PQR file of N, CA, C, O and H, with PARSE charges and radii, in Angstrom:
ATOM      1  N   MET A   1    -119.375  42.991 -27.729 -0.4000 1.5000
ATOM      2  CA  MET A   1    -117.878  43.131 -27.952 -0.0000 2.0000
ATOM      3  C   MET A   1    -117.586  44.390 -28.727  0.5500 1.7000
ATOM      4  O   MET A   1    -116.609  45.097 -28.480 -0.5500 1.4000
ATOM      5  N   ALA A   2    -118.583  44.680 -29.796 -0.4000 1.5000
ATOM      6  CA  ALA A   2    -118.196  45.840 -30.469 -0.0000 2.0000
ATOM      7  C   ALA A   2    -118.400  47.141 -29.639  0.5500 1.7000
ATOM      8  O   ALA A   2    -117.735  48.136 -29.928 -0.5500 1.4000
ATOM      9  H   ALA A   2    -119.377  44.106 -29.996  0.4000 1.0000
ATOM     10  N   ASN A   3    -119.247  47.167 -28.676 -0.4000 1.5000
ATOM     11  CA  ASN A   3    -119.455  48.283 -27.759 -0.0000 2.0000
ATOM     12  C   ASN A   3    -118.273  48.586 -26.983  0.5500 1.7000
ATOM     13  O   ASN A   3    -117.905  49.749 -26.816 -0.5500 1.4000
ATOM     14  H   ASN A   3    -119.787  46.359 -28.441  0.4000 1.0000
ATOM     15  N   VAL A   4    -117.594  47.479 -26.446 -0.4000 1.5000
ATOM     16  CA  VAL A   4    -116.514  47.267 -25.596 -0.0000 2.0000
ATOM     17  C   VAL A   4    -115.254  47.919 -26.373  0.5500 1.7000
ATOM     18  O   VAL A   4    -114.512  48.766 -25.876 -0.5500 1.4000
ATOM     19  H   VAL A   4    -117.893  46.534 -26.581  0.4000 1.0000
ATOM     20  N   ALA A   5    -115.143  47.421 -27.585 -0.4000 1.5000
ATOM     21  CA  ALA A   5    -114.056  47.845 -28.461 -0.0000 2.0000
ATOM     22  C   ALA A   5    -114.140  49.467 -28.685  0.5500 1.7000
ATOM     23  O   ALA A   5    -113.134  50.170 -28.594 -0.5500 1.4000
ATOM     24  H   ALA A   5    -115.746  46.732 -27.989  0.4000 1.0000
ATOM     25  N   ARG A   6    -115.252  49.915 -28.942 -0.4000 1.5000
ATOM     26  CA  ARG A   6    -115.558  51.359 -29.188 -0.0000 2.0000
ATOM     27  C   ARG A   6    -115.284  52.140 -28.089  0.5500 1.7000
ATOM     28  O   ARG A   6    -114.610  53.160 -28.231 -0.5500 1.4000
ATOM     29  H   ARG A   6    -116.069  49.344 -29.016  0.4000 1.0000
ATOM     30  N   CYS A   7    -115.745  51.780 -26.921 -0.4000 1.5000
ATOM     31  CA  CYS A   7    -115.310  52.524 -25.565 -0.0000 2.0000
ATOM     32  C   CYS A   7    -114.013  52.516 -25.294  0.5500 1.7000
ATOM     33  O   CYS A   7    -113.395  53.545 -25.020 -0.5500 1.4000
ATOM     34  H   CYS A   7    -116.293  50.951 -26.806  0.4000 1.0000
ATOM     35  N   ALA A   8    -113.452  51.272 -25.351 -0.4000 1.5000
ATOM     36  CA  ALA A   8    -111.844  51.224 -25.169 -0.0000 2.0000
ATOM     37  C   ALA A   8    -111.022  51.986 -25.955  0.5500 1.7000
ATOM     38  O   ALA A   8    -110.015  52.536 -25.510 -0.5500 1.4000
ATOM     39  H   ALA A   8    -113.954  50.437 -25.573  0.4000 1.0000
ATOM     40  N   ALA A   9    -111.468  52.071 -27.365 -0.4000 1.5000
ATOM     41  CA  ALA A   9    -110.691  53.125 -28.234 -0.0000 2.0000
ATOM     42  C   ALA A   9    -110.968  54.526 -27.876  0.5500 1.7000
ATOM     43  O   ALA A   9    -110.082  55.362 -28.055 -0.5500 1.4000
ATOM     44  H   ALA A   9    -112.287  51.624 -27.727  0.4000 1.0000
ATOM     45  N   LYS A  10    -112.125  54.869 -27.381 -0.4000 1.5000
ATOM     46  CA  LYS A  10    -112.402  56.244 -27.090 -0.0000 2.0000
ATOM     47  C   LYS A  10    -111.918  56.625 -25.903  0.5500 1.7000
ATOM     48  O   LYS A  10    -111.362  57.722 -25.952 -0.5500 1.4000
ATOM     49  H   LYS A  10    -112.844  54.190 -27.235  0.4000 1.0000
ATOM     50  N   PHE A  11    -111.931  56.030 -24.691 -0.4000 1.5000
ATOM     51  CA  PHE A  11    -111.498  56.435 -23.468 -0.0000 2.0000
ATOM     52  C   PHE A  11    -110.162  55.833 -22.899  0.5500 1.7000
ATOM     53  O   PHE A  11    -109.654  56.325 -21.891 -0.5500 1.4000
ATOM     54  H   PHE A  11    -112.382  55.139 -24.651  0.4000 1.0000
ATOM     55  N   MET A  12    -109.686  54.934 -23.448 -0.4000 1.5000
ATOM     56  CA  MET A  12    -108.396  53.998 -23.174 -0.0000 2.0000
ATOM     57  C   MET A  12    -108.600  53.722 -21.829  0.5500 1.7000
ATOM     58  O   MET A  12    -109.634  53.101 -21.583 -0.5500 1.4000
ATOM     59  H   MET A  12    -110.099  54.534 -24.267  0.4000 1.0000
ATOM     60  N   LEU A  13    -107.776  54.066 -20.747 -0.4000 1.5000
ATOM     61  CA  LEU A  13    -107.747  53.659 -19.385 -0.0000 2.0000
ATOM     62  C   LEU A  13    -108.204  54.759 -18.605  0.5500 1.7000
ATOM     63  O   LEU A  13    -107.771  54.824 -17.455 -0.5500 1.4000
ATOM     64  H   LEU A  13    -106.936  54.571 -20.946  0.4000 1.0000
ATOM     65  N   HIS A  14    -108.978  55.620 -18.994 -0.4000 1.5000
ATOM     66  CA  HIS A  14    -109.491  56.731 -18.180 -0.0000 2.0000
ATOM     67  C   HIS A  14    -111.039  56.899 -18.611  0.5500 1.7000
ATOM     68  O   HIS A  14    -111.379  57.926 -19.199 -0.5500 1.4000
ATOM     69  H   HIS A  14    -109.330  55.567 -19.928  0.4000 1.0000
ATOM     70  N   PRO A  15    -111.916  55.946 -18.333 -0.5600 1.5000
ATOM     71  CA  PRO A  15    -113.316  56.148 -18.572  0.2800 2.0000
ATOM     72  C   PRO A  15    -114.014  57.103 -17.629  0.5500 1.7000
ATOM     73  O   PRO A  15    -113.689  57.196 -16.446 -0.5500 1.4000
ATOM     74  N   PRO A  16    -114.951  57.785 -18.167 -0.5600 1.5000
ATOM     75  CA  PRO A  16    -115.726  58.763 -17.242  0.2800 2.0000
ATOM     76  C   PRO A  16    -116.379  58.154 -15.987  0.5500 1.7000
ATOM     77  O   PRO A  16    -117.018  57.117 -16.159 -0.5500 1.4000
ATOM     78  N   ARG A  17    -116.309  58.597 -14.920 -0.4000 1.5000
ATOM     79  CA  ARG A  17    -116.981  58.225 -13.746 -0.0000 2.0000
ATOM     80  C   ARG A  17    -117.907  59.160 -13.246  0.5500 1.7000
ATOM     81  O   ARG A  17    -117.678  60.362 -13.381 -0.5500 1.4000
ATOM     82  H   ARG A  17    -115.789  59.440 -14.780  0.4000 1.0000
ATOM     83  N   PRO A  18    -119.051  58.706 -12.618 -0.5600 1.5000
ATOM     84  CA  PRO A  18    -119.945  59.636 -11.941  0.2800 2.0000
ATOM     85  C   PRO A  18    -119.255  60.404 -10.796  0.5500 1.7000
ATOM     86  O   PRO A  18    -118.376  59.842 -10.143 -0.5500 1.4000
ATOM     87  N   PRO A  19    -119.579  61.506 -10.568 -0.5600 1.5000
ATOM     88  CA  PRO A  19    -118.956  62.344  -9.580  0.2800 2.0000
ATOM     89  C   PRO A  19    -119.123  61.816  -8.145  0.5500 1.7000
ATOM     90  O   PRO A  19    -118.298  62.176  -7.304 -0.5500 1.4000
ATOM     91  N   HIS A  20    -120.156  60.966  -7.790 -0.4000 1.5000
ATOM     92  CA  HIS A  20    -120.276  60.514  -6.522 -0.0000 2.0000
ATOM     93  C   HIS A  20    -119.429  59.130  -6.307  0.5500 1.7000
ATOM     94  O   HIS A  20    -119.449  58.511  -5.243 -0.5500 1.4000
ATOM     95  H   HIS A  20    -120.826  60.674  -8.473  0.4000 1.0000
ATOM     96  N   TRP A  21    -118.796  58.789  -7.283 -0.4000 1.5000
ATOM     97  CA  TRP A  21    -117.787  57.519  -7.145 -0.0000 2.0000
ATOM     98  C   TRP A  21    -116.515  57.924  -6.452  0.5500 1.7000
ATOM     99  O   TRP A  21    -115.775  58.811  -6.876 -0.5500 1.4000
ATOM    100  H   TRP A  21    -118.780  59.292  -8.147  0.4000 1.0000
ATOM    101  N   GLY A  22    -116.300  57.205  -5.335 -0.4000 1.5000
ATOM    102  CA  GLY A  22    -115.099  57.447  -4.641 -0.0000 2.0000
ATOM    103  C   GLY A  22    -114.157  56.301  -5.057  0.5500 1.7000
ATOM    104  O   GLY A  22    -114.011  55.911  -6.215 -0.5500 1.4000
ATOM    105  H   GLY A  22    -116.901  56.484  -4.990  0.4000 1.0000
ATOM    106  N   GLY A  23    -113.547  55.818  -3.987 -0.4000 1.5000
ATOM    107  CA  GLY A  23    -112.640  54.603  -4.538 -0.0000 2.0000
ATOM    108  C   GLY A  23    -111.550  54.232  -3.479  0.5500 1.7000
ATOM    109  O   GLY A  23    -111.211  55.043  -2.617 -0.5500 1.4000
ATOM    110  H   GLY A  23    -113.666  56.135  -3.046  0.4000 1.0000
ATOM    111  N   PHE A  24    -111.066  53.100  -3.564 -0.4000 1.5000
ATOM    112  CA  PHE A  24    -110.220  52.691  -2.459 -0.0000 2.0000
ATOM    113  C   PHE A  24    -109.059  51.949  -3.395  0.5500 1.7000
ATOM    114  O   PHE A  24    -109.327  51.393  -4.459 -0.5500 1.4000
ATOM    115  H   PHE A  24    -111.341  52.441  -4.265  0.4000 1.0000
ATOM    116  N   ARG A  25    -107.828  52.027  -2.867 -0.4000 1.5000
ATOM    117  CA  ARG A  25    -106.566  51.280  -3.590 -0.0000 2.0000
ATOM    118  C   ARG A  25    -106.333  50.208  -2.674  0.5500 1.7000
ATOM    119  O   ARG A  25    -106.051  50.508  -1.514 -0.5500 1.4000
ATOM    120  H   ARG A  25    -107.609  52.479  -2.002  0.4000 1.0000
ATOM    121  N   LEU A  26    -106.404  49.012  -3.006 -0.4000 1.5000
ATOM    122  CA  LEU A  26    -106.078  47.871  -2.067 -0.0000 2.0000
ATOM    123  C   LEU A  26    -104.713  47.429  -2.651  0.5500 1.7000
ATOM    124  O   LEU A  26    -104.449  47.151  -3.821 -0.5500 1.4000
ATOM    125  H   LEU A  26    -106.633  48.768  -3.949  0.4000 1.0000
ATOM    126  N   VAL A  27    -103.881  47.429  -1.524 -0.4000 1.5000
ATOM    127  CA  VAL A  27    -102.272  47.244  -1.762 -0.0000 2.0000
ATOM    128  C   VAL A  27    -102.141  45.827  -0.773  0.5500 1.7000
ATOM    129  O   VAL A  27    -102.049  45.874   0.454 -0.5500 1.4000
ATOM    130  H   VAL A  27    -104.095  47.655  -0.574  0.4000 1.0000
ATOM    131  N   PRO A  28    -102.152  44.650  -1.537 -0.5600 1.5000
ATOM    132  CA  PRO A  28    -102.069  43.365  -0.727  0.2800 2.0000
ATOM    133  C   PRO A  28    -100.631  43.298   0.114  0.5500 1.7000
ATOM    134  O   PRO A  28     -99.649  43.911  -0.305 -0.5500 1.4000
ATOM    135  N   ASP A  29    -100.594  42.612   1.169 -0.4000 1.5000
ATOM    136  CA  ASP A  29     -99.387  42.226   1.938 -0.0000 2.0000
ATOM    137  C   ASP A  29     -99.074  40.871   1.414  0.5500 1.7000
ATOM    138  O   ASP A  29     -97.893  40.620   1.174 -0.5500 1.4000
ATOM    139  H   ASP A  29    -101.392  42.114   1.509  0.4000 1.0000
ATOM    140  N   ALA A  30     -99.985  39.965   1.205 -0.4000 1.5000
ATOM    141  CA  ALA A  30     -99.769  38.648   0.626 -0.0000 2.0000
ATOM    142  C   ALA A  30    -100.855  38.145  -0.278  0.5500 1.7000
ATOM    143  O   ALA A  30    -101.965  38.668  -0.180 -0.5500 1.4000
ATOM    144  H   ALA A  30    -100.944  40.169   1.400  0.4000 1.0000
ATOM    145  N   TRP A  31    -100.642  37.128  -1.199 -0.4000 1.5000
ATOM    146  CA  TRP A  31    -101.222  36.335  -2.042 -0.0000 2.0000
ATOM    147  C   TRP A  31    -101.062  34.933  -1.509  0.5500 1.7000
ATOM    148  O   TRP A  31    -100.026  34.507  -0.998 -0.5500 1.4000
ATOM    149  H   TRP A  31     -99.740  36.702  -1.279  0.4000 1.0000
ATOM    150  N   GLU A  32    -102.210  34.236  -1.678 -0.4000 1.5000
ATOM    151  CA  GLU A  32    -102.158  32.802  -1.622 -0.0000 2.0000
ATOM    152  C   GLU A  32    -102.880  31.984  -2.613  0.5500 1.7000
ATOM    153  O   GLU A  32    -104.064  32.213  -2.859 -0.5500 1.4000
ATOM    154  H   GLU A  32    -103.052  34.582  -2.093  0.4000 1.0000
ATOM    155  N   PHE A  33    -102.192  31.001  -3.217 -0.4000 1.5000
ATOM    156  CA  PHE A  33    -102.783  30.411  -4.328 -0.0000 2.0000
ATOM    157  C   PHE A  33    -102.892  28.877  -3.893  0.5500 1.7000
ATOM    158  O   PHE A  33    -101.963  28.354  -3.278 -0.5500 1.4000
ATOM    159  H   PHE A  33    -101.230  30.815  -3.017  0.4000 1.0000
ATOM    160  N   TRP A  34    -103.933  28.240  -4.194 -0.4000 1.5000
ATOM    161  CA  TRP A  34    -104.284  26.815  -3.953 -0.0000 2.0000
ATOM    162  C   TRP A  34    -104.518  26.183  -5.217  0.5500 1.7000
ATOM    163  O   TRP A  34    -105.234  26.776  -6.023 -0.5500 1.4000
ATOM    164  H   TRP A  34    -104.687  28.665  -4.693  0.4000 1.0000
ATOM    165  N   GLN A  35    -104.008  25.030  -5.525 -0.4000 1.5000
ATOM    166  CA  GLN A  35    -104.208  24.217  -6.659 -0.0000 2.0000
ATOM    167  C   GLN A  35    -104.652  22.822  -6.018  0.5500 1.7000
ATOM    168  O   GLN A  35    -103.855  22.139  -5.375 -0.5500 1.4000
ATOM    169  H   GLN A  35    -103.426  24.548  -4.870  0.4000 1.0000
ATOM    170  N   GLY A  36    -105.822  22.490  -6.212 -0.4000 1.5000
ATOM    171  CA  GLY A  36    -106.334  21.269  -5.673 -0.0000 2.0000
ATOM    172  C   GLY A  36    -105.923  19.980  -6.315  0.5500 1.7000
ATOM    173  O   GLY A  36    -105.752  20.025  -7.533 -0.5500 1.4000
ATOM    174  H   GLY A  36    -106.469  23.045  -6.735  0.4000 1.0000
ATOM    175  N   ARG A  37    -105.744  18.899  -5.736 -0.4000 1.5000
ATOM    176  CA  ARG A  37    -105.104  17.671  -6.331 -0.0000 2.0000
ATOM    177  C   ARG A  37    -106.480  16.615  -5.838  0.5500 1.7000
ATOM    178  O   ARG A  37    -107.291  16.931  -4.969 -0.5500 1.4000
ATOM    179  H   ARG A  37    -105.883  18.861  -4.747  0.4000 1.0000
ATOM    180  N   LYS A  38    -106.495  15.520  -6.501 -0.4000 1.5000
ATOM    181  CA  LYS A  38    -107.301  14.522  -6.002 -0.0000 2.0000
ATOM    182  C   LYS A  38    -107.040  13.808  -4.702  0.5500 1.7000
ATOM    183  O   LYS A  38    -107.897  13.346  -3.949 -0.5500 1.4000
ATOM    184  H   LYS A  38    -105.836  15.263  -7.207  0.4000 1.0000
ATOM    185  N   SER A  39    -105.717  13.785  -4.544 -0.4000 1.5000
ATOM    186  CA  SER A  39    -105.302  13.230  -3.202 -0.0000 2.0000
ATOM    187  C   SER A  39    -105.449  14.242  -1.993  0.5500 1.7000
ATOM    188  O   SER A  39    -104.961  13.900  -0.916 -0.5500 1.4000
ATOM    189  H   SER A  39    -105.021  14.161  -5.156  0.4000 1.0000
ATOM    190  N   ARG A  40    -105.976  15.246  -2.080 -0.4000 1.5000
ATOM    191  CA  ARG A  40    -106.140  16.411  -1.028 -0.0000 2.0000
ATOM    192  C   ARG A  40    -104.757  16.921  -0.560  0.5500 1.7000
ATOM    193  O   ARG A  40    -104.667  17.478   0.534 -0.5500 1.4000
ATOM    194  H   ARG A  40    -106.373  15.523  -2.955  0.4000 1.0000
ATOM    195  N   LEU A  41    -103.675  16.747  -1.356 -0.4000 1.5000
ATOM    196  CA  LEU A  41    -102.459  17.135  -1.002 -0.0000 2.0000
ATOM    197  C   LEU A  41    -102.347  18.329  -1.971  0.5500 1.7000
ATOM    198  O   LEU A  41    -101.780  18.280  -3.063 -0.5500 1.4000
ATOM    199  H   LEU A  41    -103.748  16.294  -2.244  0.4000 1.0000
ATOM    200  N   HIS A  42    -103.056  19.585  -1.355 -0.4000 1.5000
ATOM    201  CA  HIS A  42    -103.126  20.602  -2.458 -0.0000 2.0000
ATOM    202  C   HIS A  42    -101.707  21.400  -2.396  0.5500 1.7000
ATOM    203  O   HIS A  42    -100.999  21.509  -1.395 -0.5500 1.4000
ATOM    204  H   HIS A  42    -103.516  19.625  -0.468  0.4000 1.0000
ATOM    205  N   ASP A  43    -101.478  21.875  -3.554 -0.4000 1.5000
ATOM    206  CA  ASP A  43    -100.271  22.725  -3.805 -0.0000 2.0000
ATOM    207  C   ASP A  43    -100.637  24.134  -3.526  0.5500 1.7000
ATOM    208  O   ASP A  43    -101.391  24.828  -4.208 -0.5500 1.4000
ATOM    209  H   ASP A  43    -102.053  21.786  -4.367  0.4000 1.0000
ATOM    210  N   ARG A  44    -100.007  24.477  -2.431 -0.4000 1.5000
ATOM    211  CA  ARG A  44    -100.068  25.791  -1.964 -0.0000 2.0000
ATOM    212  C   ARG A  44     -98.965  26.861  -1.983  0.5500 1.7000
ATOM    213  O   ARG A  44     -97.962  26.581  -1.326 -0.5500 1.4000
ATOM    214  H   ARG A  44     -99.395  23.913  -1.877  0.4000 1.0000
ATOM    215  N   LEU A  45     -98.979  27.908  -2.554 -0.4000 1.5000
ATOM    216  CA  LEU A  45     -97.985  28.924  -2.616 -0.0000 2.0000
ATOM    217  C   LEU A  45     -98.588  30.390  -1.993  0.5500 1.7000
ATOM    218  O   LEU A  45     -99.745  30.789  -2.128 -0.5500 1.4000
ATOM    219  H   LEU A  45     -99.793  28.136  -3.088  0.4000 1.0000
ATOM    220  N   ARG A  46     -97.653  30.973  -1.384 -0.4000 1.5000
ATOM    221  CA  ARG A  46     -97.825  32.286  -0.746 -0.0000 2.0000
ATOM    222  C   ARG A  46     -96.769  33.144  -1.276  0.5500 1.7000
ATOM    223  O   ARG A  46     -95.598  32.776  -1.364 -0.5500 1.4000
ATOM    224  H   ARG A  46     -96.713  30.649  -1.274  0.4000 1.0000
ATOM    225  N   TYR A  47     -97.207  34.316  -1.635 -0.4000 1.5000
ATOM    226  CA  TYR A  47     -96.317  35.471  -2.114 -0.0000 2.0000
ATOM    227  C   TYR A  47     -96.510  36.439  -1.174  0.5500 1.7000
ATOM    228  O   TYR A  47     -97.621  36.960  -1.075 -0.5500 1.4000
ATOM    229  H   TYR A  47     -98.158  34.615  -1.564  0.4000 1.0000
ATOM    230  N   ARG A  48     -95.388  36.844  -0.297 -0.4000 1.5000
ATOM    231  CA  ARG A  48     -95.629  37.954   0.714 -0.0000 2.0000
ATOM    232  C   ARG A  48     -94.485  39.246   0.157  0.5500 1.7000
ATOM    233  O   ARG A  48     -93.378  39.055  -0.347 -0.5500 1.4000
ATOM    234  H   ARG A  48     -94.485  36.421  -0.377  0.4000 1.0000
ATOM    235  N   ARG A  49     -95.070  40.407   0.398 -0.4000 1.5000
ATOM    236  CA  ARG A  49     -94.446  41.501   0.069 -0.0000 2.0000
ATOM    237  C   ARG A  49     -93.403  41.901   1.222  0.5500 1.7000
ATOM    238  O   ARG A  49     -93.760  42.071   2.388 -0.5500 1.4000
ATOM    239  H   ARG A  49     -95.969  40.563   0.807  0.4000 1.0000
ATOM    240  N   LEU A  50     -92.144  42.027   0.804 -0.4000 1.5000
ATOM    241  CA  LEU A  50     -91.176  42.468   1.935 -0.0000 2.0000
ATOM    242  C   LEU A  50     -91.115  43.852   2.064  0.5500 1.7000
ATOM    243  O   LEU A  50     -91.673  44.618   1.279 -0.5500 1.4000
ATOM    244  H   LEU A  50     -91.854  41.890  -0.143  0.4000 1.0000
ATOM    245  N   ASP A  51     -90.351  44.255   3.181 -0.4000 1.5000
ATOM    246  CA  ASP A  51     -90.205  45.617   3.398 -0.0000 2.0000
ATOM    247  C   ASP A  51     -89.726  46.612   2.269  0.5500 1.7000
ATOM    248  O   ASP A  51     -90.089  47.780   2.133 -0.5500 1.4000
ATOM    249  H   ASP A  51     -89.897  43.633   3.818  0.4000 1.0000
ATOM    250  N   ASP A  52     -88.782  45.862   1.442 -0.4000 1.5000
ATOM    251  CA  ASP A  52     -88.255  46.639   0.409 -0.0000 2.0000
ATOM    252  C   ASP A  52     -89.056  46.632  -0.866  0.5500 1.7000
ATOM    253  O   ASP A  52     -88.640  47.206  -1.873 -0.5500 1.4000
ATOM    254  H   ASP A  52     -88.488  44.913   1.552  0.4000 1.0000
ATOM    255  N   GLY A  53     -90.146  46.019  -0.832 -0.4000 1.5000
ATOM    256  CA  GLY A  53     -91.002  46.151  -1.826 -0.0000 2.0000
ATOM    257  C   GLY A  53     -91.129  44.801  -2.844  0.5500 1.7000
ATOM    258  O   GLY A  53     -92.021  44.579  -3.663 -0.5500 1.4000
ATOM    259  H   GLY A  53     -90.484  45.553  -0.014  0.4000 1.0000
ATOM    260  N   THR A  54     -90.158  44.124  -2.581 -0.4000 1.5000
ATOM    261  CA  THR A  54     -89.905  42.664  -3.457 -0.0000 2.0000
ATOM    262  C   THR A  54     -90.968  41.772  -2.869  0.5500 1.7000
ATOM    263  O   THR A  54     -91.601  42.087  -1.861 -0.5500 1.4000
ATOM    264  H   THR A  54     -89.434  44.305  -1.915  0.4000 1.0000
ATOM    265  N   TRP A  55     -91.139  40.676  -3.514 -0.4000 1.5000
ATOM    266  CA  TRP A  55     -91.982  39.631  -3.134 -0.0000 2.0000
ATOM    267  C   TRP A  55     -91.333  38.257  -2.838  0.5500 1.7000
ATOM    268  O   TRP A  55     -90.470  37.793  -3.583 -0.5500 1.4000
ATOM    269  H   TRP A  55     -90.625  40.419  -4.333  0.4000 1.0000
ATOM    270  N   LEU A  56     -91.736  37.676  -1.825 -0.4000 1.5000
ATOM    271  CA  LEU A  56     -91.054  36.400  -1.491 -0.0000 2.0000
ATOM    272  C   LEU A  56     -91.981  35.309  -1.798  0.5500 1.7000
ATOM    273  O   LEU A  56     -93.114  35.396  -1.326 -0.5500 1.4000
ATOM    274  H   LEU A  56     -92.437  38.052  -1.220  0.4000 1.0000
ATOM    275  N   ARG A  57     -91.676  34.300  -2.514 -0.4000 1.5000
ATOM    276  CA  ARG A  57     -92.539  33.231  -2.775 -0.0000 2.0000
ATOM    277  C   ARG A  57     -92.181  32.049  -1.784  0.5500 1.7000
ATOM    278  O   ARG A  57     -91.012  31.709  -1.606 -0.5500 1.4000
ATOM    279  H   ARG A  57     -90.755  34.229  -2.897  0.4000 1.0000
ATOM    280  N   GLU A  58     -93.174  31.484  -1.195 -0.4000 1.5000
ATOM    281  CA  GLU A  58     -93.003  30.425  -0.253 -0.0000 2.0000
ATOM    282  C   GLU A  58     -94.016  29.331  -0.608  0.5500 1.7000
ATOM    283  O   GLU A  58     -95.152  29.600  -0.999 -0.5500 1.4000
ATOM    284  H   GLU A  58     -94.124  31.760  -1.340  0.4000 1.0000
ATOM    285  N   ARG A  59     -93.565  28.117  -0.456 -0.4000 1.5000
ATOM    286  CA  ARG A  59     -94.266  26.919  -0.808 -0.0000 2.0000
ATOM    287  C   ARG A  59     -94.709  26.461   0.666  0.5500 1.7000
ATOM    288  O   ARG A  59     -93.929  26.247   1.594 -0.5500 1.4000
ATOM    289  H   ARG A  59     -92.643  27.899  -0.138  0.4000 1.0000
ATOM    290  N   LEU A  60     -96.107  26.350   0.705 -0.4000 1.5000
ATOM    291  CA  LEU A  60     -96.685  26.076   1.963 -0.0000 2.0000
ATOM    292  C   LEU A  60     -97.053  24.548   2.117  0.5500 1.7000
ATOM    293  O   LEU A  60     -96.939  23.942   3.182 -0.5500 1.4000
ATOM    294  H   LEU A  60     -96.740  26.524  -0.049  0.4000 1.0000
ATOM    295  N   ALA A  61     -97.468  24.038   1.037 -0.4000 1.5000
ATOM    296  CA  ALA A  61     -97.717  22.453   0.902 -0.0000 2.0000
ATOM    297  C   ALA A  61     -97.737  22.059  -0.340  0.5500 1.7000
ATOM    298  O   ALA A  61     -97.987  22.909  -1.195 -0.5500 1.4000
ATOM    299  H   ALA A  61     -97.560  24.531   0.172  0.4000 1.0000
ATOM    300  N   PRO A  62     -97.513  20.857  -0.687 -0.5600 1.5000
ATOM    301  CA  PRO A  62     -97.152  19.750   0.125  0.2800 2.0000
ATOM    302  C   PRO A  62     -95.944  19.722   0.657  0.5500 1.7000
ATOM    303  O   PRO A  62     -95.603  18.775   1.366 -0.5500 1.4000
TER
END
């Protein structure tokens, strides 16, 4: 934990990376969350990104 704190204080959000590291930016269209219940009637929520950049929350079940 001390190492993590020291590195976080030194580099903040821009840690050094090896030159061969590339990267991808993942931009989700939707997220779905499930919360299990004993009755198997899972609580399901989906968040979808709309064309204007806002998110729509939809209840899928129960």
